[in-house]
Backbone as CSV, one residue per row, in Angstrom:
resi,resn,N_x,N_y,N_z,CA_x,CA_y,CA_z,C_x,C_y,C_z
1,MET,-25.851,-33.911,-39.852,-24.125,-34.043,-39.678,-23.447,-33.495,-38.653
2,PRO,-22.893,-34.006,-37.594,-22.343,-33.211,-36.468,-20.869,-32.482,-37.241
3,ARG,-20.879,-31.543,-36.342,-19.783,-30.727,-36.648,-18.138,-31.160,-36.454
4,ARG,-17.304,-31.112,-37.380,-15.990,-31.687,-37.050,-15.119,-30.496,-36.331
5,PHE,-14.651,-31.073,-34.986,-13.640,-29.953,-34.534,-12.357,-30.337,-34.210
6,HIS,-11.338,-29.209,-34.241,-9.844,-29.659,-34.276,-9.911,-29.883,-32.865
7,PRO,-8.710,-30.841,-32.434,-8.122,-30.719,-31.068,-7.454,-29.416,-30.734
8,PHE,-7.489,-29.272,-29.539,-7.267,-27.843,-29.186,-6.190,-28.120,-28.023
9,LYS,-5.329,-27.087,-27.726,-4.259,-27.286,-26.509,-4.616,-26.609,-25.374
10,VAL,-3.540,-26.397,-24.466,-3.532,-25.209,-23.235,-2.194,-25.294,-22.902
11,ARG,-1.766,-24.132,-23.251,-0.351,-23.817,-22.869,-0.127,-22.354,-21.973
12,ARG,0.703,-22.742,-20.978,1.523,-21.322,-20.806,1.865,-20.177,-21.847
13,VAL,1.120,-18.841,-21.960,1.283,-17.950,-22.353,3.240,-17.698,-22.974
14,TYR,3.909,-18.188,-21.357,5.336,-17.679,-21.567,6.384,-18.538,-22.397
15,GLU,5.489,-19.838,-22.710,6.199,-20.832,-23.139,6.422,-20.387,-24.976
16,PRO,7.596,-20.342,-25.206,7.815,-20.211,-27.019,6.401,-20.539,-27.963
17,PRO,6.305,-20.248,-28.923,5.088,-20.566,-29.602,5.947,-21.656,-30.451
18,THR,4.999,-22.776,-30.995,5.251,-23.341,-31.537,4.702,-23.733,-33.110
19,GLU,5.185,-24.347,-33.989,4.415,-24.510,-35.306,3.172,-25.084,-35.173
20,ASP,2.749,-26.329,-34.263,1.511,-26.957,-34.107,0.747,-26.119,-33.224
21,ASP,0.517,-24.979,-32.836,-0.075,-24.327,-31.722,-1.297,-24.005,-32.752
22,GLY,-0.948,-23.621,-34.170,-2.213,-23.497,-34.607,-2.684,-21.708,-34.647
23,MET,-3.977,-21.250,-34.009,-3.996,-20.002,-33.419,-4.102,-20.183,-32.277
24,ARG,-3.000,-19.076,-31.643,-2.996,-18.584,-30.209,-4.045,-17.779,-29.755
25,VAL,-4.470,-18.177,-28.576,-5.782,-17.496,-28.032,-5.586,-17.347,-26.632
26,LEU,-4.938,-16.081,-26.206,-5.198,-15.611,-24.526,-6.385,-15.675,-24.444
27,VAL,-6.653,-16.437,-23.069,-8.163,-16.670,-22.423,-8.162,-16.086,-20.721
28,ASP,-6.891,-15.093,-20.956,-6.947,-14.294,-19.381,-7.796,-12.888,-19.540
29,ARG,-8.112,-12.637,-18.371,-8.679,-11.177,-18.872,-7.763,-9.960,-18.544
30,VAL,-6.754,-10.705,-17.833,-5.252,-9.169,-17.866,-4.373,-10.207,-18.439
31,TRP,-3.547,-8.932,-19.409,-2.373,-9.454,-20.147,-1.150,-10.067,-19.067
32,PRO,-0.410,-10.717,-19.659,0.589,-11.620,-18.728,1.635,-10.623,-18.474
33,ARG,1.945,-10.261,-17.299,3.072,-9.597,-16.752,4.470,-9.660,-17.504
34,GLY,5.295,-8.676,-17.969,6.604,-8.763,-18.502,6.576,-9.481,-19.877
35,LEU,5.471,-9.321,-20.733,5.554,-10.170,-21.416,5.154,-9.310,-22.689
36,THR,5.656,-8.925,-23.882,5.489,-8.229,-25.224,4.387,-9.330,-26.244
37,LYS,3.828,-8.377,-27.130,2.777,-8.741,-27.975,3.417,-9.639,-29.273
38,GLU,4.602,-9.546,-29.267,5.308,-10.019,-30.086,5.880,-11.236,-29.409
39,ARG,6.330,-11.377,-28.265,6.851,-12.646,-27.681,6.079,-13.453,-27.664
40,ALA,4.925,-12.891,-26.875,3.400,-13.766,-26.961,2.931,-14.696,-28.059
41,ALA,2.852,-13.978,-29.303,2.643,-14.223,-30.530,0.928,-14.608,-30.165
42,VAL,0.398,-13.722,-29.885,-1.217,-14.129,-29.340,-1.922,-13.580,-30.690
43,VAL,-2.714,-14.811,-31.043,-3.720,-14.024,-32.444,-4.849,-13.567,-32.034
44,LEU,-5.284,-13.516,-30.785,-6.358,-13.318,-30.445,-6.487,-13.390,-29.046
45,TRP,-6.817,-11.982,-28.346,-7.133,-12.250,-27.039,-8.695,-12.078,-26.683
46,LEU,-8.914,-13.035,-26.240,-10.504,-13.501,-25.787,-10.866,-13.018,-24.205
47,LYS,-10.525,-11.722,-23.919,-10.183,-11.681,-22.629,-11.852,-11.946,-22.193
48,GLU,-13.183,-11.502,-22.882,-14.554,-11.204,-22.189,-14.823,-12.954,-21.876
49,ILE,-13.826,-13.890,-22.597,-14.205,-15.324,-22.052,-13.318,-15.366,-20.481
50,ALA,-12.575,-14.963,-19.970,-12.390,-15.224,-18.851,-13.353,-14.940,-17.744
51,PRO,-12.886,-15.866,-16.293,-13.625,-15.408,-15.245,-14.285,-14.055,-14.839
52,SER,-15.224,-13.868,-14.611,-15.212,-12.150,-13.748,-14.395,-11.840,-12.949
53,THR,-14.059,-10.579,-12.831,-13.348,-9.967,-11.982,-13.215,-10.565,-10.543
54,GLU,-14.563,-10.738,-9.861,-14.687,-10.742,-8.671,-14.140,-12.510,-8.612
55,LEU,-14.816,-13.406,-9.279,-14.385,-14.820,-9.294,-12.938,-14.922,-9.276
56,ARG,-12.368,-14.634,-10.102,-11.151,-14.447,-10.218,-10.234,-13.915,-8.958
57,THR,-10.762,-13.082,-8.200,-10.061,-12.688,-7.101,-10.493,-13.905,-5.831
58,TRP,-11.598,-14.039,-5.929,-12.047,-14.674,-4.788,-11.033,-16.190,-4.844
59,PHE,-10.885,-16.979,-6.350,-10.275,-18.032,-6.392,-8.524,-17.994,-5.940
60,GLY,-8.238,-16.693,-6.192,-7.064,-16.368,-5.982,-5.856,-17.436,-6.304
61,HIS,-6.132,-18.544,-7.375,-4.923,-19.431,-7.547,-4.997,-20.373,-6.165
62,ASP,-5.978,-20.494,-5.007,-5.848,-21.435,-4.138,-6.338,-22.820,-4.561
63,PRO,-5.663,-23.593,-4.341,-5.793,-25.391,-4.684,-6.667,-25.466,-4.126
64,ASP,-7.465,-25.138,-2.765,-8.243,-25.624,-1.845,-9.797,-25.097,-2.510
65,ARG,-9.720,-24.202,-3.557,-11.042,-23.570,-4.133,-11.070,-23.678,-5.397
66,TRP,-10.079,-24.738,-6.449,-10.196,-25.023,-7.462,-11.727,-26.097,-7.793
67,ASP,-12.275,-26.478,-7.258,-13.347,-27.453,-7.150,-14.249,-26.315,-7.589
68,GLU,-14.312,-25.546,-6.409,-15.587,-24.666,-6.442,-15.589,-23.658,-7.269
69,PHE,-14.026,-23.010,-7.716,-13.824,-22.303,-8.877,-14.476,-22.630,-10.163
70,ARG,-13.911,-24.160,-10.083,-14.390,-24.365,-11.781,-15.783,-24.468,-11.949
71,LYS,-16.722,-24.994,-10.588,-18.227,-24.782,-10.454,-18.776,-23.743,-11.379
72,ARG,-18.438,-22.801,-10.231,-18.735,-21.411,-10.285,-18.388,-20.574,-12.099
73,TYR,-17.090,-21.232,-12.371,-16.938,-20.742,-13.770,-17.232,-21.107,-14.765
74,HIS,-17.805,-22.232,-14.789,-18.909,-23.163,-15.407,-20.060,-22.384,-15.924
75,ALA,-20.281,-21.931,-14.462,-21.895,-21.327,-14.749,-21.419,-19.993,-15.573
76,GLU,-20.385,-19.307,-15.173,-20.347,-17.872,-15.872,-19.995,-18.340,-17.335
77,LEU,-19.474,-19.745,-18.011,-19.465,-19.665,-19.356,-20.838,-20.187,-19.944
78,ALA,-21.657,-20.614,-18.947,-23.072,-20.914,-19.796,-23.928,-19.801,-19.863
79,GLU,-23.515,-18.541,-19.090,-24.302,-17.489,-19.415,-23.431,-16.630,-20.366
80,ASN,-22.454,-16.797,-21.228,-21.645,-16.040,-21.841,-21.471,-16.654,-23.401
81,GLU,-22.758,-17.152,-23.968,-23.053,-17.721,-25.111,-22.426,-17.205,-26.670
82,GLU,-21.879,-15.875,-26.084,-21.700,-15.417,-27.346,-19.730,-15.553,-27.353
83,SER,-19.385,-15.863,-26.239,-17.798,-15.724,-26.478,-17.524,-17.184,-26.361
84,VAL,-18.235,-17.723,-25.655,-17.898,-19.597,-25.917,-18.451,-20.017,-27.318
85,GLY,-19.107,-19.517,-27.815,-19.465,-19.552,-29.371,-18.745,-19.072,-30.246
86,ARG,-17.750,-18.473,-30.322,-17.232,-17.724,-30.836,-15.713,-18.850,-30.722
87,LEU,-15.548,-18.827,-29.781,-14.099,-19.909,-29.519,-14.737,-21.422,-29.871
88,VAL,-15.985,-22.036,-29.818,-16.163,-23.535,-30.497,-16.117,-22.620,-32.063
89,ASP,-16.525,-21.940,-32.722,-16.572,-21.481,-33.914,-14.817,-21.853,-34.733
90,LEU,-13.991,-21.160,-33.423,-12.463,-21.231,-33.930,-11.694,-22.707,-34.008
91,ILE,-12.390,-23.460,-33.248,-11.877,-24.975,-32.872,-12.551,-25.473,-34.146
92,ALA,-13.757,-25.169,-34.352,-14.233,-26.169,-35.769,-13.081,-25.883,-36.897
93,ALA,-13.270,-24.407,-37.479,-12.140,-23.791,-37.991,-10.782,-24.147,-38.121
94,SER,-9.803,-24.138,-36.828,-8.928,-24.453,-37.065,-8.597,-25.312,-35.851
95,ARG,-7.087,-25.046,-35.732,-6.414,-25.939,-34.523,-6.172,-24.255,-33.946
96,VAL,-6.230,-24.709,-32.232,-6.481,-23.461,-31.190,-5.586,-24.079,-30.343
97,THR,-4.891,-23.048,-29.750,-4.351,-23.468,-28.552,-4.650,-21.995,-27.605
98,LEU,-5.371,-22.692,-26.363,-5.848,-21.858,-25.505,-4.619,-21.231,-24.214
99,LEU,-4.570,-19.869,-24.249,-3.072,-19.382,-23.321,-3.661,-19.120,-22.139
100,PHE,-2.867,-19.171,-21.238,-2.915,-18.611,-19.788,-1.712,-18.217,-19.676
101,GLY,-1.755,-17.450,-17.842,-0.382,-16.690,-17.597,-0.163,-17.304,-16.410
102,ALA,-0.911,-17.808,-15.758,-1.147,-18.619,-14.063,0.512,-19.621,-14.331
103,ARG,0.994,-19.424,-12.771,1.547,-20.428,-12.905,1.271,-21.714,-12.785
104,ASP,0.473,-21.833,-11.785,-0.048,-23.368,-11.948,-1.067,-23.997,-12.865
105,GLU,-0.047,-24.732,-13.699,-0.636,-25.324,-14.889,-1.637,-26.501,-15.162
106,LYS,-2.114,-26.545,-13.807,-3.165,-27.619,-13.430,-4.280,-27.465,-13.131
107,ARG,-4.223,-26.033,-12.266,-5.299,-25.468,-12.108,-5.508,-24.070,-12.193
108,ASN,-5.899,-24.025,-13.504,-6.113,-22.832,-13.646,-7.720,-22.202,-14.727
109,GLN,-7.705,-21.147,-14.877,-8.897,-20.685,-15.959,-8.742,-21.367,-17.633
110,ALA,-7.860,-21.525,-17.716,-7.839,-21.997,-19.094,-7.988,-23.550,-19.021
111,VAL,-7.336,-24.130,-18.155,-7.725,-25.547,-17.626,-9.306,-25.760,-17.480
112,ALA,-9.983,-25.088,-16.641,-11.234,-25.342,-16.537,-12.197,-25.002,-17.775
113,LEU,-11.754,-24.112,-18.687,-12.532,-23.529,-19.799,-12.388,-24.571,-20.629
114,ALA,-10.865,-25.602,-20.969,-10.967,-26.424,-21.747,-11.899,-27.628,-21.343
115,GLU,-11.983,-27.926,-19.638,-12.909,-29.052,-19.525,-14.223,-28.806,-20.314
116,TYR,-14.771,-27.255,-19.987,-15.782,-26.834,-20.584,-16.213,-27.034,-21.902
117,LEU,-15.459,-26.722,-22.560,-15.301,-26.760,-24.010,-15.497,-28.153,-24.305
118,ASN,-14.344,-29.183,-23.780,-14.783,-30.746,-24.004,-16.086,-31.297,-24.028
119,GLN,-16.467,-30.780,-23.039,-18.068,-31.218,-22.544,-18.833,-30.575,-23.356
120,ARG,-19.149,-29.855,-23.748,-19.909,-29.070,-25.001,-19.575,-29.327,-26.205
121,LEU,-18.322,-29.866,-26.470,-17.716,-30.446,-27.946,-18.269,-31.743,-27.979
122,GLU,-18.239,-32.718,-26.820,-18.716,-34.156,-26.642,-20.306,-33.955,-27.248
123,SER,-20.809,-33.185,-26.524,-22.465,-33.391,-26.506,-22.780,-32.551,-27.722
124,ALA,-21.994,-31.952,-28.460,-22.489,-31.368,-29.850,-22.338,-32.626,-31.030
125,LYS,-21.299,-33.561,-30.879,-21.015,-34.749,-31.608,-22.382,-35.333,-31.619
126,THR,-23.092,-35.448,-30.790,-24.041,-36.654,-30.739,-25.525,-35.813,-31.267
């Protein structure tokens, strides 16, 4: 029988927590500027799932590099089974919100990670 997964969300860590966030997981390698741990209400900081420093620096949030960034980050995630598996297990156990600090809400590592997770979870259903 296939595993059942809870829906997960992606939000900026600077947004106030809501009751339906479930487990708030920060997926940035660097702690967000000017944000206290209390205000962030992060339950888990999973920095090892973030893009490598080299990839993050290369991307630099340049919209023209977004497609290539996603491709490279997905390749890194495919090699990071321990962290990805941990996050998949969390999504199977409870509601999860992936948190990021970037200003661009459409082109950031959490969005790319969510795409990767959705592909993986879809293949797990079959």
